[in-house]
N, C-alpha and C positions, 0 to 999 in steps of 0.2 A: 737760180739766184733768188727768185721770189720765195721758194720754199725755205731757203736759208734765212731770209729776212723774217719770215713768219715765225720760224722756230726761235730765233733770237728775241723777237718781240714778245712771244709767249713766255720765254724765260724771264725777261725783264719784268713783265706784269706780275708773274708769280712771285718773284722776289719782293716786289713792291707790296703785294698783298700780305706776305709774311711779315714784312716790316711793320705794316700798318696794324695788323691784328696783335702783334707782339708788343708794340709800344703803346697802343691805345689803352687807356685806363678809364674805368667808369667814374663818373662824377657824382657828387651829392650822395655819398653813401652813409653819412652820419645821420643818426636818428635825432629828432627833436632839436634841430639846430636853433640856436639863439636862447635856449633856456640856461640861465645861470644859477649859481648857488642861492637858494632861498627864494627864487622867483616862483610866483604862483601862476597857475593856469586853470581857468574854469573848465570843468569837465561836463560831459553830457549827463543828463538825469539818469541815475542808475536804474536799470530795468532788471528786476529779478526774474528768473525763469518762470514762465507761466505754462500751465498744462495745455497741451495741444492734442488733437486727434492722433492716434497711433502711438502716443507715449506709453511707456510701461512704468507703472508706479509700484513701489514697495510701500505698503501701509501696515504699520505695526501698532497694535493697541496694547497698552499695559494698564494695570489697575491694582488696587490693594487686594482684590480677589482675583488671583491669576487664573483660576478655573473658568470664571465667567469671561475674562478677557481672551482666553484661548479660543473661544467660539469665533472670534473675529480675526484670528491669525491662522488662516488655512495653511496647513503644511503642504509641501510639495507632494508628498505621498498621497494626499487626498485627491490630487488632480491627475497624477500620472499612474496609469495602470501598470502593475507588475513591479513597482518599486517598493521595497520593504519599508514599513513604518519605522523600524528601528534605525535604518540608515538615514531616513529623513529627519527624525527627531534629533539624532546626534549631530547632523550638519546644521540644524537651526534654520534651514531655508524656508522661506514663505513664498506664497504665490505672488507673481507680479500681475497687477490689474492693468489690462490694456484699455486705453481710452478709445471708445468707439468713434465712428465718423461724426456722430451727433454731439460728441463731447462728453458722453456719459460713461460711468463705470457701474458695474453691477456688484453691489456690496452685500455681504451676508446679513440677512435679517432686515437691513435698511432698504434693500432694493436698489433702484437706480438713483445715482447721485450725479448731478451735473458738475463736472470738474473743469471743463475747458475754460481758460481765461483766469484761473486761480493760481496763486503762488502756492508753494508747498505749505507755508504757514496758514494761508487762508483755507486750503482744503482740509488740513488737520483740524483747524478750529471748527469748521462746518461739521465734520464727522463727530467731533467731541460733543457739540451741541445736540446733534441728532440722537446720539447715544443717551445723553442725559434726559432730554425732553420726552423720549419714548420709554424711559424707565429701564433701559437695558443695562446701563452701568452708571454708578453714582459718581465715580471719580476717574473717568478715563483720561489717559494721556496718549495722544496719537502722534506718531512720527511718520512723515511722508518723505520719500526720497525718489528721485528720478533714476531709473535703471538703464535707460538706453539713450540718454541725451548725449549727442556727439556733434562735433564739427569736422569739416573736411578742409585740409590745407593742401593746395595743389600748386604746381608751377615750379619756379626756380628757388626752391628751399632745400635745405640739407636732407630732410626726411619727410617727403610728402606722404600723406595718408589720412586716415580717420582717427580722431582723438576724442576721448571721453571728456565731457564737461564735469569737472570734479568740484565745482563751487558755483554759487550764484555770483553774478557780476564778473564773470571771467571776461577780461578785456582783450583787445586785439593784440597788444604787445605780449601779454602772457601766452596767448595762443600761438603766436609766431615762435616763441621760445620753445614750445613743445615740439615744434618741427625742426629744432636745431638752428633757427635763424635763417635769414635769406642767404643765398649764395652771393658772392661779391658781384655777380653779374645780374642779380635780381633788381628790377626797377623799384626804387623806394617811393617814387613820386606818384604812382598810380596803382596802388594795391587795391584790388577789387574784392568787395564782400557782397555775396549774393544771398538774399534772404526772401523767404516766402511770406508774403503779407496779404491777407484777404484774398487768397487764391491766385495771387500774381507773384512773379519773380521780380524782385526789386534789387537794383544794383547800387552800391555806394562806392565811390572812389575816394581813397584816403592817401594823403601825402605824408609818409612817415617822417620826412625831414622837417615838417611843419607842425609844431606842438598844437596849434589851434585846430588844424585839419584833423589831427589824430583824436584829440581829447574831446572835441565838440561834435564829432561825427555821430549820427544815430547808430553807426555800426561799431562804436568804440566798445560798448558792452555787448557781448555776443549772445545769440539765442541758439537753441538746439536746431540742428540741421543747417546752420550757416555754412557757406562755402567761401573760403578765402583763396584767391588766385593771385599769384605773383608772376608778373610778366617778365621774361628775360629781356635784357637790353639788346640793342641792335647788333653789337659785336657778337654776342652769343647766338643770335639768330643767323648771322652770316656764316657762323662756323658749323651750323647744324647741317646734316645730310638731307637729301630730298624727302626721305620718309621720316625724318626727325628722330630717329632712334639712337643716333650717336653724334658726336661732335668732331668736326674736322679741325684738328689742332694744328698749330704752326709746324709741328714735326711732319704732319702729313703733307703739307704743301712744300716743305723743303725736300721731301722724298720725290714729289712730282717734278720739282725743278731739277733735281739731280738726274732723274730719268731723262728729262728733255735734253739736258746738257750732254749726257752720255750718247743719246741718239744722234745729236747734231755732230758729235765727234766722229761717230761711225759713218754717217752719211757723207760728210765733207772732208773725210780724212785724205 
């Protein structure tokens, strides 16, 4: 008799869990709540990307004298043994300068240039001035681009992964759109942004439902190597398996309940 009561109780609890997980719905899923038409919101000071150690930089120099300028545009074939110069010239690829741990790059004829902490425009201007003052080029035009600037988006989003930063002042909402937006079960109120600052990992929590929390956060404008983590809500956590590799859907629990019901019929037939 006790076994029968146990099985019936298990059956009832399972059905209650299915009903709870099926009927529960996440709250506060709308972004930037309270912002109306024409309403203004102060945003955090824009932070353009600055050069950091281990960054890879594309530096292209042009001038009215292209032959002289070419001295500063090292082709890939000049650095890679075994690659034909014709294929390199046709591709137009140039060498990426890797920023050392001390923040320097080693530039042709100019030697070491301290690049860390500079924006793209500041570094380009510094190289232009060096080329002029040392009499190497009269009218240089320098363009600097980041080649490996990325962010990582993890957690309860549609497409987690690593994404390139394709512009200065890329903001948090634009980054989330790259990952296909949050899942409906992703928690909007405590999105975490991890950033390396002065040798430490600093975390910022952002409430996507609150315009002020989003736009005035130091993490609103992203930097290279930032990590965005979206935590799943409690319902999603309850549905996950022990090893976290899959989700236990209501259909799974219905199957369990059906199995228990079938066993009870066989035992007490």
